[in-house]
C-alpha positions in Angstrom: 166.9 160.3 105.3 167.7 160.0 101.6 168.7 162.5 98.9 166.4 162.8 95.8 167.6 163.3 92.3 167.0 167.0 92.7 169.2 167.3 95.8 166.4 167.8 98.3 166.2 165.8 101.4 163.4 163.3 101.6 162.4 161.7 104.9 162.8 157.9 104.9 159.9 155.8 105.9 160.5 153.6 108.9 161.4 150.0 108.1 158.5 147.6 108.5 158.6 145.4 111.5 160.1 141.9 111.0 157.5 139.4 110.1 157.7 136.0 111.9 157.5 132.8 110.0 154.0 131.7 109.1 152.4 129.1 111.3 152.9 126.5 108.6 156.6 127.1 108.4 156.9 127.0 112.2 154.9 123.8 112.3 157.1 122.4 109.5 160.3 123.3 111.4 159.0 121.7 114.6 158.1 118.5 112.9 154.8 116.8 112.1 151.7 118.9 112.7 148.9 118.1 115.1 146.8 117.0 112.2 149.5 114.7 111.0 149.8 113.2 114.5 146.1 112.7 114.6 146.2 111.0 111.2 149.0 108.7 112.4 147.1 107.9 115.6 144.0 106.9 113.7 146.1 104.8 111.3 147.9 103.2 114.3 144.6 102.3 115.9 143.3 100.7 112.7 146.6 98.8 112.4 146.3 97.6 116.0 142.9 96.1 115.2 144.2 94.4 112.1 147.1 92.9 113.9 144.8 91.6 116.7 142.7 89.9 114.0 145.8 88.6 112.4 146.8 86.9 115.6 143.3 85.7 116.4 142.8 83.9 113.0 145.8 81.5 113.3 144.8 80.8 116.9 141.3 79.8 115.7 142.6 77.7 112.9 145.1 76.1 115.2 142.2 75.0 117.5 140.3 73.7 114.5 143.2 71.7 113.1 144.8 70.7 116.5 147.9 72.7 117.3 150.1 69.6 117.5 149.0 68.2 114.2 149.4 71.6 112.5 152.9 72.0 114.0 153.9 68.6 112.8 152.6 69.3 109.3 154.5 72.6 109.2 157.6 70.9 110.4 157.3 68.4 107.6 156.9 71.1 104.9 159.6 71.1 102.2 161.3 74.3 103.3 163.8 74.1 100.5 160.9 75.5 98.3 160.9 78.8 100.3 163.4 80.6 98.1 161.3 79.8 95.0 158.1 80.9 96.8 159.7 84.2 97.8 160.8 84.7 94.3 157.3 84.1 92.9 155.8 86.5 95.5 158.4 89.2 94.7 157.6 88.8 91.0 153.9 89.1 91.9 154.4 92.5 93.6 156.6 93.7 90.7 153.8 93.0 88.2 151.4 94.9 90.5 153.8 97.8 90.6 154.1 97.9 86.8 150.3 98.0 86.6 150.2 100.9 89.0 152.8 102.8 87.0 151.0 102.2 83.7 147.7 103.3 85.2 149.3 106.3 86.8 150.7 107.5 83.4 147.4 106.8 81.7 145.3 108.7 84.3 147.6 111.7 84.9 150.1 111.7 82.1 152.9 111.8 84.7 156.0 109.6 84.8 157.6 110.2 88.3 161.1 109.1 89.3 161.4 105.4 89.8 162.5 105.5 93.4 159.8 107.9 94.5 157.1 105.9 92.7 158.3 102.6 94.3 158.0 104.2 97.7 154.5 105.4 97.0 153.3 102.0 95.6 154.8 99.9 98.4 153.7 102.4 101.0 150.2 101.5 99.8 150.8 97.8 100.4 151.1 98.5 104.1 147.3 99.1 103.9 146.8 95.6 102.6 145.1 94.6 105.9 142.4 97.2 105.6 138.8 96.2 104.8 138.6 95.7 101.0 142.1 97.2 100.9 140.5 100.6 100.8 143.5 102.0 102.7 145.5 101.7 99.5 144.0 105.1 98.6 146.9 106.4 100.7 148.9 106.0 97.5 147.1 109.0 96.0 147.9 111.1 99.1 151.6 110.3 98.9 151.7 110.6 95.1 150.5 114.2 95.5 152.9 115.0 98.4 155.9 113.4 96.8 155.6 114.3 93.1 152.5 116.5 92.8 150.1 114.0 91.1 146.6 115.4 91.5 144.5 113.3 93.9 141.4 113.6 91.7 143.4 112.0 88.8 145.0 109.2 90.8 142.1 108.3 93.2 140.3 106.1 90.5 143.5 103.9 90.2 142.7 101.7 93.2 139.2 101.2 91.9 140.6 100.1 88.5 143.0 97.8 90.4 140.2 96.2 92.5 137.9 95.8 89.5 140.6 94.2 87.3 141.6 92.0 90.2 138.0 90.8 90.6 137.7 90.0 86.9 141.1 88.3 86.9 140.2 86.0 89.8 136.8 85.1 88.2 138.6 84.1 85.0 141.1 82.0 86.9 138.3 80.3 89.0 136.0 79.8 86.0 137.3 76.3 85.1 137.0 75.2 88.7 133.5 76.6 89.0 132.4 74.3 86.1 134.2 71.3 87.6 133.4 71.6 91.3 130.2 73.6 91.4 131.4 75.7 94.3 131.3 79.5 94.7 128.5 80.3 92.3 127.0 83.0 94.6 130.4 84.6 95.0 131.0 84.4 91.3 127.6 86.1 90.5 127.9 88.8 93.1 131.4 89.8 92.3 130.8 89.8 88.6 127.7 92.0 88.9 129.6 94.4 91.2 132.5 94.7 88.7 130.2 95.3 85.7 128.2 97.8 87.6 131.3 99.7 88.7 132.6 99.8 85.1 129.3 101.1 83.8 128.9 103.7 86.6 132.4 105.1 86.2 132.3 105.2 82.4 128.8 106.5 81.9 128.9 110.2 81.1 125.2 110.7 81.4 125.1 109.4 85.0 128.0 111.7 85.9 126.4 114.8 84.4 123.2 114.0 86.3 125.1 113.7 89.5 127.0 116.9 88.9 123.8 118.8 88.1 122.3 117.6 91.3 125.3 118.5 93.4 125.5 121.9 91.7 122.3 122.9 93.5 124.0 122.8 96.9 126.6 125.6 97.5 128.7 123.5 100.0 129.2 120.7 97.3 129.6 123.1 94.4 133.3 123.7 95.2 133.9 119.9 94.8 132.6 119.8 91.3 136.0 120.5 89.5 137.6 117.7 91.4 134.7 115.3 90.8 134.9 116.1 87.0 138.6 115.3 87.1 137.9 112.1 88.9 135.3 111.1 86.3 137.6 111.9 83.3 140.4 109.9 84.9 137.9 107.0 85.5 136.8 107.1 81.8 140.5 106.8 80.8 141.2 103.9 83.2 138.1 102.0 82.3 138.5 102.5 78.5 139.4 99.5 76.5 143.1 100.2 76.5 143.2 101.0 80.2 141.1 98.0 81.2 143.1 95.7 79.0 146.3 96.7 80.7 144.8 96.5 84.2 143.2 93.1 83.5 146.2 91.6 81.7 148.7 92.5 84.4 146.1 91.6 87.1 145.6 88.2 85.5 149.4 87.6 85.6 149.7 88.8 89.2 146.9 86.5 90.4 148.3 83.6 88.4 151.5 84.0 90.3 149.6 84.0 93.6 147.8 80.8 92.6 151.1 79.3 91.6 152.3 80.1 95.1 149.4 78.2 96.6 150.0 75.3 94.2 153.6 75.0 95.3 152.7 75.3 98.9 150.3 72.3 98.6 153.0 70.4 96.8 155.4 71.2 99.6 152.9 69.8 102.1 152.9 66.5 100.3 150.3 66.8 97.5 151.3 65.3 94.1 152.3 67.8 91.4 149.4 67.3 88.9 147.3 69.4 86.5 144.3 68.5 88.7 146.0 70.1 91.7 146.9 73.2 89.6 143.2 73.6 88.6 142.1 73.1 92.2 144.6 75.7 93.5 143.5 78.2 90.8 139.9 77.8 92.0 140.3 77.7 95.7 142.6 80.6 96.3 140.7 83.2 94.1 137.2 82.2 95.4 138.3 82.3 99.0 140.0 85.7 98.5 136.9 87.1 96.8 134.7 85.9 99.7 137.1 87.6 102.1 136.8 90.8 100.2 133.1 90.7 100.3 133.2 90.2 104.0 134.9 93.7 104.5 137.1 92.2 107.2 140.6 93.7 107.4 142.5 92.0 104.6 139.6 89.5 104.3 141.1 87.8 107.3 139.2 85.0 108.9 136.9 84.5 105.9 139.7 83.9 103.4 141.6 81.5 105.6 138.4 79.7 106.5 137.5 79.4 102.8 140.9 78.1 101.9 140.8 75.5 104.7 137.3 74.3 104.0 137.7 74.0 100.2 141.1 72.4 100.5 139.6 69.7 102.6 136.5 69.2 100.4 138.1 69.6 96.9 141.7 68.5 97.4 140.9 65.9 100.0 143.5 67.2 102.4 143.4 66.5 106.2 142.5 69.3 108.6 146.1 69.9 109.5 147.3 70.1 105.9 144.4 72.4 105.0 145.1 74.7 107.9 148.8 74.8 107.3 148.3 75.6 103.6 146.0 78.5 104.5 148.4 79.9 107.1 151.4 79.6 104.9 149.9 81.2 101.8 148.4 84.1 103.7 151.6 84.7 105.7 153.7 84.6 102.6 151.7 86.9 100.4 150.2 89.3 103.0 153.3 89.3 105.1 155.6 90.0 102.2 153.6 93.1 101.1 152.9 94.3 104.6 156.6 94.2 105.7 157.7 96.0 102.5 154.9 98.5 103.0 156.1 99.3 106.5 159.6 99.9 105.3 158.3 102.1 102.5 156.1 104.1 104.9 159.1 104.7 107.1 161.1 105.9 104.1 158.3 108.2 103.0 157.9 109.7 106.4 161.6 110.4 106.6 161.6 111.8 103.1 158.6 114.2 103.6 159.9 115.3 107.0 163.3 116.2 105.4 161.5 118.1 102.6 159.4 120.1 105.1 162.6 121.1 106.9 164.3 122.0 103.6 161.5 124.1 102.3 161.0 125.7 105.7 164.7 126.8 105.7 164.4 128.5 102.3 164.9 125.5 99.9 162.9 124.8 96.8 160.2 122.2 96.4 161.2 119.1 94.4 160.5 119.0 90.6 158.0 116.6 89.1 159.0 114.7 85.9 156.0 114.5 83.7 155.3 113.3 80.1 155.5 117.0 79.1 158.7 117.8 80.9 159.7 119.0 84.4 157.6 121.4 86.4 157.7 122.6 90.0 
């Protein structure tokens, strides 16, 4: 009972019953949710399939090149080149990260902390073994979770990366295409797909037509704001400045990968000549593009087979040298990104788990650093 300002007694209302933590908080305090575990299980299943393919491809190539000959070729490789090869590969991934960061700022106007952004980018490289690298869209998910970047704004970035990669590889392979006459079908198909993607993602009329059609269906109507954000972000990324940045940095990154293949061929006994440089700049991009079109996880099987076959036909290498070059370049480039990606994913999982526990215990969500300041 309380006393009012007039001195009369006023009965006090009973205190409301204690409210338990919401299910989300309880789930956060217990650890990953059932949905998270299901997502991890599905990702683990896909990873298992990719790893099985990754083991099957070297076995098949070993049979083709004769295991003993391939082993002898690898034993004779100039392993003193490996520090330089690792340095070139690390520089390649650094250039790709700088492209991601530039496109992220262009698409969303956000400049997150360097450490968080590195984790997000390299967490995406763990998905390098997915078909067409579509698994790299996980970067958009983690960018939203870690520093609040809207998925609708960042989802077009992997598309811009893949289109600019395709154009960069075509440019690098163009000289070899004229000299060797190989890969015309791959060149035409990839070029048409890249141009069609740019036109479709840039064209405002097509987008409005699509939005108008979807607006007639109530279940799809709620997705229209996100789709409009996606389209506006795409127009920014595929504008002349955005495409110039993506293509320029993509051309530099793929040049470094071709340099890696060139040095590997030299380490296997081929002479260091301009002819070998042109051959390497043709073989590696065309084989990689063919692997992407196959939709195999990481292009595995098709890419290695293309490298092996063209290295024999164009460079004039033996079976064992061709197989060894394919295995080394793929293990170096894919393996480097995959291992870094697994480390980044482990750090991301630990980081997000810690934030769930912190927020569940009454802490505040982390702040996002944007081009306009800091916001929750």
